[in-house]
N, CA, C and O atoms as CSV, one atom per row, in Angstrom:
chain,resi,resn,atom,element,x,y,z
A,1,MET,N,N,63.201,-40.021,31.710
A,1,MET,CA,C,62.179,-40.416,32.692
A,1,MET,C,C,62.772,-40.239,34.075
A,1,MET,O,O,63.933,-40.572,34.314
A,2,ASP,N,N,61.956,-39.707,34.995
A,2,ASP,CA,C,62.419,-39.573,36.370
A,2,ASP,C,C,61.969,-40.774,37.197
A,2,ASP,O,O,61.183,-41.611,36.753
A,3,LYS,N,N,62.493,-40.821,38.404
A,3,LYS,CA,C,62.220,-41.961,39.294
A,3,LYS,C,C,60.737,-42.090,39.609
A,3,LYS,O,O,60.211,-43.203,39.641
A,4,THR,N,N,60.067,-40.995,39.838
A,4,THR,CA,C,58.622,-41.022,40.176
A,4,THR,C,C,57.793,-41.626,39.044
A,4,THR,O,O,56.893,-42.430,39.285
A,5,THR,N,N,58.100,-41.236,37.822
A,5,THR,CA,C,57.392,-41.768,36.664
A,5,THR,C,C,57.697,-43.244,36.492
A,5,THR,O,O,56.804,-44.036,36.193
A,6,ALA,N,N,58.952,-43.616,36.680
A,6,ALA,CA,C,59.353,-45.028,36.566
A,6,ALA,C,C,58.617,-45.872,37.604
A,6,ALA,O,O,58.131,-46.961,37.298
A,7,LEU,N,N,58.538,-45.358,38.837
A,7,LEU,CA,C,57.847,-46.100,39.893
A,7,LEU,C,C,56.366,-46.259,39.588
A,7,LEU,O,O,55.775,-47.299,39.880
A,8,ALA,N,N,55.765,-45.228,38.998
A,8,ALA,CA,C,54.335,-45.339,38.626
A,8,ALA,C,C,54.135,-46.426,37.580
A,8,ALA,O,O,53.196,-47.217,37.668
A,9,GLY,N,N,55.023,-46.462,36.589
A,9,GLY,CA,C,54.931,-47.493,35.548
A,9,GLY,C,C,55.164,-48.883,36.108
A,9,GLY,O,O,54.411,-49.808,35.803
A,10,LEU,N,N,56.188,-49.042,36.917
A,10,LEU,CA,C,56.469,-50.347,37.512
A,10,LEU,C,C,55.342,-50.786,38.429
A,10,LEU,O,O,54.961,-51.957,38.431
A,11,GLY,N,N,54.809,-49.861,39.203
A,11,GLY,CA,C,53.686,-50.168,40.091
A,11,GLY,C,C,52.461,-50.614,39.285
A,11,GLY,O,O,51.761,-51.550,39.672
A,12,ALA,N,N,52.219,-49.953,38.192
A,12,ALA,CA,C,51.059,-50.329,37.349
A,12,ALA,C,C,51.247,-51.706,36.755
A,12,ALA,O,O,50.260,-52.408,36.537
A,13,LEU,N,N,52.455,-52.117,36.487
A,13,LEU,CA,C,52.716,-53.424,35.895
A,13,LEU,C,C,52.841,-54.519,36.943
A,13,LEU,O,O,52.933,-55.696,36.595
A,14,ALA,N,N,52.847,-54.149,38.231
A,14,ALA,CA,C,53.107,-55.106,39.301
A,14,ALA,C,C,51.857,-55.828,39.756
A,14,ALA,O,O,51.657,-56.032,40.953
A,15,HIS,N,N,51.021,-56.214,38.820
A,15,HIS,CA,C,49.842,-57.020,39.123
A,15,HIS,C,C,49.617,-57.955,37.934
A,15,HIS,O,O,49.682,-57.509,36.788
A,16,PRO,N,N,49.361,-59.209,38.175
A,16,PRO,CA,C,49.225,-60.181,37.071
A,16,PRO,C,C,48.229,-59.757,35.976
A,16,PRO,O,O,48.530,-59.903,34.792
A,17,ILE,N,N,47.080,-59.248,36.342
A,17,ILE,CA,C,46.087,-58.879,35.319
A,17,ILE,C,C,46.576,-57.682,34.526
A,17,ILE,O,O,46.443,-57.661,33.303
A,18,ARG,N,N,47.138,-56.683,35.195
A,18,ARG,CA,C,47.632,-55.501,34.485
A,18,ARG,C,C,48.804,-55.865,33.571
A,18,ARG,O,O,48.884,-55.394,32.437
A,19,LEU,N,N,49.704,-56.699,34.070
A,19,LEU,CA,C,50.835,-57.102,33.237
A,19,LEU,C,C,50.356,-57.860,32.016
A,19,LEU,O,O,50.816,-57.594,30.906
A,20,ASP,N,N,49.429,-58.810,32.201
A,20,ASP,CA,C,48.885,-59.564,31.061
A,20,ASP,C,C,48.156,-58.662,30.084
A,20,ASP,O,O,48.284,-58.834,28.871
A,21,ALA,N,N,47.396,-57.709,30.588
A,21,ALA,CA,C,46.655,-56.793,29.704
A,21,ALA,C,C,47.641,-55.926,28.928
A,21,ALA,O,O,47.475,-55.741,27.722
A,22,PHE,N,N,48.655,-55.396,29.588
A,22,PHE,CA,C,49.626,-54.576,28.901
A,22,PHE,C,C,50.359,-55.350,27.832
A,22,PHE,O,O,50.540,-54.852,26.721
A,23,ARG,N,N,50.783,-56.556,28.146
A,23,ARG,CA,C,51.484,-57.379,27.175
A,23,ARG,C,C,50.599,-57.688,25.992
A,23,ARG,O,O,51.071,-57.697,24.855
A,24,ALA,N,N,49.321,-57.943,26.233
A,24,ALA,CA,C,48.371,-58.193,25.129
A,24,ALA,C,C,48.249,-56.969,24.250
A,24,ALA,O,O,48.164,-57.094,23.029
A,25,LEU,N,N,48.240,-55.787,24.843
A,25,LEU,CA,C,48.139,-54.560,24.070
A,25,LEU,C,C,49.429,-54.300,23.273
A,25,LEU,O,O,49.374,-53.779,22.160
A,26,VAL,N,N,50.559,-54.656,23.830
A,26,VAL,CA,C,51.816,-54.523,23.119
A,26,VAL,C,C,51.798,-55.430,21.891
A,26,VAL,O,O,52.206,-55.007,20.809
A,27,VAL,N,N,51.339,-56.651,22.041
A,27,VAL,CA,C,51.248,-57.601,20.923
A,27,VAL,C,C,50.290,-57.097,19.864
A,27,VAL,O,O,50.546,-57.233,18.668
A,28,ALA,N,N,49.177,-56.510,20.308
A,28,ALA,CA,C,48.115,-56.042,19.390
A,28,ALA,C,C,48.621,-54.904,18.509
A,28,ALA,O,O,48.087,-54.709,17.418
A,29,GLY,N,N,49.604,-54.164,18.928
A,29,GLY,CA,C,50.139,-53.072,18.126
A,29,GLY,C,C,49.190,-51.906,18.025
A,29,GLY,O,O,48.357,-51.691,18.906
A,30,GLU,N,N,49.313,-51.154,16.952
A,30,GLU,CA,C,48.536,-49.932,16.762
A,30,GLU,C,C,47.030,-50.192,16.605
A,30,GLU,O,O,46.224,-49.282,16.805
A,31,ASP,N,N,46.649,-51.415,16.254
A,31,ASP,CA,C,45.222,-51.747,16.154
A,31,ASP,C,C,44.560,-51.685,17.520
A,31,ASP,O,O,43.378,-51.356,17.621
A,32,GLY,N,N,45.312,-51.999,18.580
A,32,GLY,CA,C,44.752,-51.992,19.910
A,32,GLY,C,C,43.739,-53.081,20.128
A,32,GLY,O,O,43.554,-53.944,19.269
A,33,LEU,N,N,43.087,-53.056,21.253
A,33,LEU,CA,C,42.073,-54.047,21.624
A,33,LEU,C,C,40.935,-53.350,22.363
A,33,LEU,O,O,41.132,-52.341,23.040
A,34,THR,N,N,39.741,-53.919,22.214
A,34,THR,CA,C,38.605,-53.462,22.979
A,34,THR,C,C,38.627,-54.126,24.342
A,34,THR,O,O,39.261,-55.169,24.504
A,35,PRO,N,N,37.958,-53.556,25.318
A,35,PRO,CA,C,37.849,-54.231,26.603
A,35,PRO,C,C,37.236,-55.635,26.473
A,35,PRO,O,O,37.638,-56.566,27.171
A,36,GLY,N,N,36.260,-55.767,25.570
A,36,GLY,CA,C,35.643,-57.082,25.388
A,36,GLY,C,C,36.644,-58.110,24.918
A,36,GLY,O,O,36.625,-59.250,25.381
A,37,ALA,N,N,37.533,-57.722,23.992
A,37,ALA,CA,C,38.563,-58.652,23.508
A,37,ALA,C,C,39.505,-59.010,24.632
A,37,ALA,O,O,39.897,-60.170,24.762
A,38,LEU,N,N,39.887,-58.020,25.466
A,38,LEU,CA,C,40.771,-58.302,26.584
A,38,LEU,C,C,40.123,-59.211,27.620
A,38,LEU,O,O,40.780,-60.083,28.187
A,39,VAL,N,N,38.832,-59.004,27.864
A,39,VAL,CA,C,38.091,-59.861,28.799
A,39,VAL,C,C,38.154,-61.296,28.311
A,39,VAL,O,O,38.422,-62.207,29.095
A,40,GLU,N,N,37.912,-61.507,27.033
A,40,GLU,CA,C,37.957,-62.862,26.465
A,40,GLU,C,C,39.340,-63.458,26.570
A,40,GLU,O,O,39.488,-64.618,26.955
A,41,MET,N,N,40.350,-62.689,26.238
A,41,MET,CA,C,41.726,-63.188,26.241
A,41,MET,C,C,42.214,-63.518,27.647
A,41,MET,O,O,42.885,-64.528,27.861
A,42,LEU,N,N,41.872,-62.666,28.593
A,42,LEU,CA,C,42.410,-62.791,29.939
A,42,LEU,C,C,41.517,-63.563,30.899
A,42,LEU,O,O,41.960,-63.992,31.965
A,43,GLY,N,N,40.256,-63.736,30.514
A,43,GLY,CA,C,39.335,-64.463,31.392
A,43,GLY,C,C,39.045,-63.749,32.694
A,43,GLY,O,O,38.940,-64.392,33.738
A,44,VAL,N,N,38.912,-62.431,32.657
A,44,VAL,CA,C,38.603,-61.661,33.857
A,44,VAL,C,C,37.254,-60.965,33.674
A,44,VAL,O,O,36.766,-60.807,32.556
A,45,ALA,N,N,36.672,-60.559,34.786
A,45,ALA,CA,C,35.394,-59.833,34.715
A,45,ALA,C,C,35.603,-58.435,34.111
A,45,ALA,O,O,36.643,-57.807,34.314
A,46,TYR,N,N,34.624,-57.978,33.389
A,46,TYR,CA,C,34.688,-56.673,32.715
A,46,TYR,C,C,34.974,-55.557,33.704
A,46,TYR,O,O,35.842,-54.719,33.461
A,47,ALA,N,N,34.253,-55.537,34.815
A,47,ALA,CA,C,34.430,-54.484,35.829
A,47,ALA,C,C,35.852,-54.514,36.419
A,47,ALA,O,O,36.456,-53.465,36.644
A,48,LYS,N,N,36.361,-55.682,36.658
A,48,LYS,CA,C,37.711,-55.812,37.202
A,48,LYS,C,C,38.742,-55.308,36.181
A,48,LYS,O,O,39.705,-54.632,36.545
A,49,LEU,N,N,38.536,-55.636,34.932
A,49,LEU,CA,C,39.463,-55.188,33.880
A,49,LEU,C,C,39.466,-53.692,33.788
A,49,LEU,O,O,40.531,-53.091,33.641
A,50,GLY,N,N,38.313,-53.065,33.869
A,50,GLY,CA,C,38.218,-51.600,33.808
A,50,GLY,C,C,39.072,-50.915,34.860
A,50,GLY,O,O,39.732,-49.913,34.586
A,51,PHE,N,N,39.052,-51.463,36.061
A,51,PHE,CA,C,39.863,-50.938,37.152
A,51,PHE,C,C,41.345,-51.014,36.806
A,51,PHE,O,O,42.094,-50.067,37.050
A,52,HIS,N,N,41.764,-52.134,36.241
A,52,HIS,CA,C,43.189,-52.324,35.922
A,52,HIS,C,C,43.604,-51.463,34.725
A,52,HIS,O,O,44.710,-50.922,34.712
A,53,LEU,N,N,42.747,-51.331,33.738
A,53,LEU,CA,C,43.070,-50.467,32.594
A,53,LEU,C,C,43.216,-49.016,33.035
A,53,LEU,O,O,44.047,-48.280,32.501
A,54,LYS,N,N,42.414,-48.611,34.003
A,54,LYS,CA,C,42.518,-47.258,34.582
A,54,LYS,C,C,43.898,-47.047,35.204
A,54,LYS,O,O,44.512,-45.997,35.011
A,55,ASP,N,N,44.385,-48.034,35.946
A,55,ASP,CA,C,45.725,-47.908,36.546
A,55,ASP,C,C,46.801,-47.793,35.484
A,55,ASP,O,O,47.713,-46.977,35.617
A,56,LEU,N,N,46.712,-48.598,34.429
A,56,LEU,CA,C,47.699,-48.552,33.366
A,56,LEU,C,C,47.648,-47.197,32.654
A,56,LEU,O,O,48.679,-46.635,32.285
A,57,SER,N,N,46.452,-46.699,32.475
A,57,SER,CA,C,46.258,-45.411,31.807
A,57,SER,C,C,46.849,-44.268,32.666
A,57,SER,O,O,47.527,-43.386,32.140
A,58,GLU,N,N,46.592,-44.290,33.966
A,58,GLU,CA,C,47.117,-43.266,34.853
A,58,GLU,C,C,48.631,-43.264,34.908
A,58,GLU,O,O,49.246,-42.229,35.164
A,59,ALA,N,N,49.239,-44.424,34.666
A,59,ALA,CA,C,50.716,-44.528,34.642
A,59,ALA,C,C,51.251,-44.136,33.265
A,59,ALA,O,O,52.466,-44.125,33.067
A,60,GLY,N,N,50.383,-43.817,32.315
A,60,GLY,CA,C,50.826,-43.410,31.006
A,60,GLY,C,C,51.202,-44.550,30.073
A,60,GLY,O,O,51.750,-44.316,28.996
A,61,LEU,N,N,50.913,-45.780,30.476
A,61,LEU,CA,C,51.306,-46.932,29.672
A,61,LEU,C,C,50.290,-47.315,28.607
A,61,LEU,O,O,50.641,-47.995,27.643
A,62,VAL,N,N,49.047,-46.897,28.758
A,62,VAL,CA,C,48.020,-47.185,27.756
A,62,VAL,C,C,47.184,-45.942,27.514
A,62,VAL,O,O,47.061,-45.078,28.382
A,63,THR,N,N,46.614,-45.865,26.326
A,63,THR,CA,C,45.671,-44.807,25.980
A,63,THR,C,C,44.387,-45.486,25.549
A,63,THR,O,O,44.370,-46.672,25.220
A,64,SER,N,N,43.309,-44.712,25.558
A,64,SER,CA,C,42.032,-45.209,25.064
A,64,SER,C,C,41.461,-44.200,24.104
A,64,SER,O,O,41.673,-42.995,24.242
A,65,GLU,N,N,40.730,-44.707,23.122
A,65,GLU,CA,C,40.132,-43.866,22.101
A,65,GLU,C,C,38.769,-44.418,21.756
A,65,GLU,O,O,38.613,-45.612,21.498
A,66,GLN,N,N,37.778,-43.536,21.752
A,66,GLN,CA,C,36.422,-43.900,21.342
A,66,GLN,C,C,36.422,-44.119,19.838
A,66,GLN,O,O,36.878,-43.260,19.084
A,67,SER,N,N,35.918,-45.256,19.402
A,67,SER,CA,C,35.809,-45.558,17.979
A,67,SER,C,C,34.414,-46.107,17.717
A,67,SER,O,O,34.166,-47.306,17.842
A,68,GLY,N,N,33.500,-45.197,17.349
A,68,GLY,CA,C,32.114,-45.626,17.189
A,68,GLY,C,C,31.543,-46.020,18.537
A,68,GLY,O,O,31.578,-45.236,19.486
A,69,ARG,N,N,31.017,-47.233,18.623
A,69,ARG,CA,C,30.435,-47.718,19.884
A,69,ARG,C,C,31.487,-48.329,20.794
A,69,ARG,O,O,31.186,-48.675,21.936
A,70,HIS,N,N,32.705,-48.467,20.314
A,70,HIS,CA,C,33.735,-49.174,21.063
A,70,HIS,C,C,34.809,-48.241,21.595
A,70,HIS,O,O,35.016,-47.143,21.077
A,71,VAL,N,N,35.472,-48.689,22.614
A,71,VAL,CA,C,36.664,-48.023,23.122
A,71,VAL,C,C,37.825,-48.923,22.750
A,71,VAL,O,O,37.789,-50.132,22.978
A,72,ILE,N,N,38.860,-48.319,22.173
A,72,ILE,CA,C,40.057,-49.085,21.798
A,72,ILE,C,C,41.183,-48.679,22.721
A,72,ILE,O,O,41.478,-47.492,22.865
A,73,TYR,N,N,41.817,-49.663,23.350
A,73,TYR,CA,C,42.974,-49.431,24.191
A,73,TYR,C,C,44.225,-49.796,23.430
A,73,TYR,O,O,44.264,-50.790,22.705
A,74,ARG,N,N,45.271,-48.960,23.607
A,74,ARG,CA,C,46.553,-49.201,22.951
A,74,ARG,C,C,47.707,-48.975,23.937
A,74,ARG,O,O,47.638,-48.123,24.821
A,75,ALA,N,N,48.743,-49.750,23.757
A,75,ALA,CA,C,49.961,-49.525,24.526
A,75,ALA,C,C,50.626,-48.236,24.067
A,75,ALA,O,O,50.599,-47.915,22.879
A,76,VAL,N,N,51.218,-47.500,24.989
A,76,VAL,CA,C,51.969,-46.283,24.647
A,76,VAL,C,C,53.444,-46.677,24.539
A,76,VAL,O,O,54.164,-46.719,25.537
A,77,TYR,N,N,53.873,-46.964,23.315
A,77,TYR,CA,C,55.232,-47.472,23.083
A,77,TYR,C,C,56.333,-46.515,23.569
A,77,TYR,O,O,57.300,-46.971,24.180
A,78,PRO,N,N,56.211,-45.199,23.314
A,78,PRO,CA,C,57.257,-44.306,23.818
A,78,PRO,C,C,57.423,-44.373,25.347
A,78,PRO,O,O,58.541,-44.296,25.855
A,79,GLN,N,N,56.324,-44.513,26.061
A,79,GLN,CA,C,56.404,-44.625,27.518
A,79,GLN,C,C,57.043,-45.941,27.928
A,79,GLN,O,O,57.863,-45.983,28.845
A,80,MET,N,N,56.664,-47.019,27.243
A,80,MET,CA,C,57.260,-48.322,27.506
A,80,MET,C,C,58.766,-48.271,27.254
A,80,MET,O,O,59.561,-48.738,28.069
A,81,ASN,N,N,59.145,-47.693,26.109
A,81,ASN,CA,C,60.565,-47.610,25.759
A,81,ASN,C,C,61.323,-46.738,26.759
A,81,ASN,O,O,62.470,-47.036,27.092
A,82,ALA,N,N,60.702,-45.680,27.234
A,82,ALA,CA,C,61.349,-44.799,28.224
A,82,ALA,C,C,61.560,-45.554,29.557
A,82,ALA,O,O,62.585,-45.386,30.217
A,83,LEU,N,N,60.590,-46.372,29.930
A,83,LEU,CA,C,60.737,-47.172,31.172
A,83,LEU,C,C,61.857,-48.175,31.005
A,83,LEU,O,O,62.683,-48.328,31.904
A,84,LEU,N,N,61.904,-48.869,29.866
A,84,LEU,CA,C,62.981,-49.818,29.617
A,84,LEU,C,C,64.341,-49.124,29.622
A,84,LEU,O,O,65.308,-49.639,30.183
A,85,ALA,N,N,64.405,-47.951,28.994
A,85,ALA,CA,C,65.676,-47.202,28.969
A,85,ALA,C,C,66.084,-46.766,30.355
A,85,ALA,O,O,67.268,-46.803,30.690
A,86,TYR,N,N,65.116,-46.347,31.181
A,86,TYR,CA,C,65.433,-45.945,32.554
A,86,TYR,C,C,66.031,-47.125,33.320
A,86,TYR,O,O,66.997,-46.971,34.067
A,87,LEU,N,N,65.445,-48.298,33.124
A,87,LEU,CA,C,65.906,-49.475,33.880
A,87,LEU,C,C,67.290,-49.941,33.423
A,87,LEU,O,O,68.028,-50.546,34.201
A,88,THR,N,N,67.641,-49.667,32.184
A,88,THR,CA,C,68.902,-50.192,31.652
A,88,THR,C,C,69.952,-49.119,31.393
A,88,THR,O,O,71.012,-49.435,30.852
A,89,GLU,N,N,69.705,-47.882,31.750
A,89,GLU,CA,C,70.626,-46.814,31.376
A,89,GLU,C,C,72.035,-46.976,31.950
A,89,GLU,O,O,72.994,-46.495,31.345
A,90,ASN,N,N,72.181,-47.610,33.050
A,90,ASN,CA,C,73.511,-47.805,33.633
A,90,ASN,C,C,73.931,-49.282,33.658
A,90,ASN,O,O,74.773,-49.686,34.461
A,91,CYS,N,N,73.352,-50.043,32.802
A,91,CYS,CA,C,73.656,-51.476,32.752
A,91,CYS,C,C,75.112,-51.729,32.387
A,91,CYS,O,O,75.592,-51.309,31.334
A,92,CYS,N,N,75.786,-52.415,33.270
A,92,CYS,CA,C,77.181,-52.869,33.013
A,92,CYS,C,C,78.108,-51.723,32.629
A,92,CYS,O,O,79.078,-51.936,31.902
A,93,GLN,N,N,77.836,-50.546,33.091
A,93,GLN,CA,C,78.650,-49.397,32.711
A,93,GLN,C,C,80.109,-49.602,33.058
A,93,GLN,O,O,80.458,-49.799,34.222
A,94,GLY,N,N,80.953,-49.557,32.056
A,94,GLY,CA,C,82.375,-49.719,32.263
A,94,GLY,C,C,82.861,-51.141,32.332
A,94,GLY,O,O,84.065,-51.380,32.432
A,95,VAL,N,N,81.934,-52.112,32.281
A,95,VAL,CA,C,82.299,-53.509,32.389
A,95,VAL,C,C,81.578,-54.251,31.262
A,95,VAL,O,O,80.453,-53.904,30.901
A,96,ALA,N,N,82.235,-55.276,30.708
A,96,ALA,CA,C,81.569,-56.067,29.677
A,96,ALA,C,C,80.340,-56.746,30.265
A,96,ALA,O,O,80.399,-57.343,31.340
A,97,CYS,N,N,79.217,-56.646,29.540
A,97,CYS,CA,C,77.977,-57.257,30.038
A,97,CYS,C,C,78.056,-58.764,29.991
A,97,CYS,O,O,78.660,-59.341,29.086
A,98,ALA,N,N,77.444,-59.394,30.968
A,98,ALA,CA,C,77.427,-60.852,31.054
A,98,ALA,C,C,76.422,-61.459,30.063
A,98,ALA,O,O,76.494,-62.650,29.758
A,99,VAL,N,N,75.520,-60.668,29.579
A,99,VAL,CA,C,74.499,-61.165,28.659
A,99,VAL,C,C,74.547,-60.366,27.355
A,99,VAL,O,O,75.035,-59.237,27.319
A,100,GLU,N,N,74.038,-60.968,26.304
A,100,GLU,CA,C,73.968,-60.271,25.031
A,100,GLU,C,C,72.982,-59.117,25.155
A,100,GLU,O,O,71.880,-59.308,25.671
A,101,PRO,N,N,73.349,-57.927,24.696
A,101,PRO,CA,C,72.383,-56.811,24.735
A,101,PRO,C,C,71.279,-57.042,23.733
A,101,PRO,O,O,71.501,-57.573,22.645
A,102,THR,N,N,70.081,-56.632,24.119
A,102,THR,CA,C,68.949,-56.715,23.210
A,102,THR,C,C,68.408,-55.319,23.032
A,102,THR,O,O,68.678,-54.422,23.831
A,103,SER,N,N,67.660,-55.150,21.999
A,103,SER,CA,C,67.064,-53.835,21.750
A,103,SER,C,C,66.049,-53.527,22.832
A,103,SER,O,O,65.218,-54.371,23.168
A,104,THR,N,N,66.112,-52.328,23.375
A,104,THR,CA,C,65.125,-51.931,24.374
A,104,THR,C,C,64.058,-51.060,23.772
A,104,THR,O,O,63.233,-50.500,24.494
A,105,ASN,N,N,64.059,-50.934,22.464
A,105,ASN,CA,C,63.050,-50.094,21.798
A,105,ASN,C,C,62.115,-50.939,20.955
A,105,ASN,O,O,62.544,-51.832,20.225
A,106,CYS,N,N,60.863,-50.648,21.066
A,106,CYS,CA,C,59.877,-51.226,20.208
A,106,CYS,C,C,59.524,-50.156,19.181
A,106,CYS,O,O,59.004,-49.101,19.544
A,107,ASP,N,N,59.793,-50.407,17.938
A,107,ASP,CA,C,59.594,-49.392,16.887
A,107,ASP,C,C,58.215,-49.506,16.258
A,107,ASP,O,O,58.068,-49.337,15.047
A,108,CYS,N,N,57.209,-49.790,17.066
A,108,CYS,CA,C,55.862,-49.932,16.531
A,108,CYS,C,C,55.247,-48.562,16.253
A,108,CYS,O,O,54.107,-48.478,15.796
């Protein structure tokens, strides 16, 4: 991942509604969520949510798929993992880390 792509992802996550929506989609896994389900979970207006989902989609963090009458949104795990890897690629290089390392990959 390059710096421009990382900044787009971080910028997309730098809003409470977008961060909450993305985290909900990560929890939902491959089943994803409809906008209606996200509206209920997050307590935001449908139109406002659409704006935020568009930003997440443009950053490559979520995808949408038409399924009958519904649109299903899903987190893009490879993009999330790439962003996490970008942020941690030089973590404690050459020095013992002060914290226990955790997995930066979601194998969903």
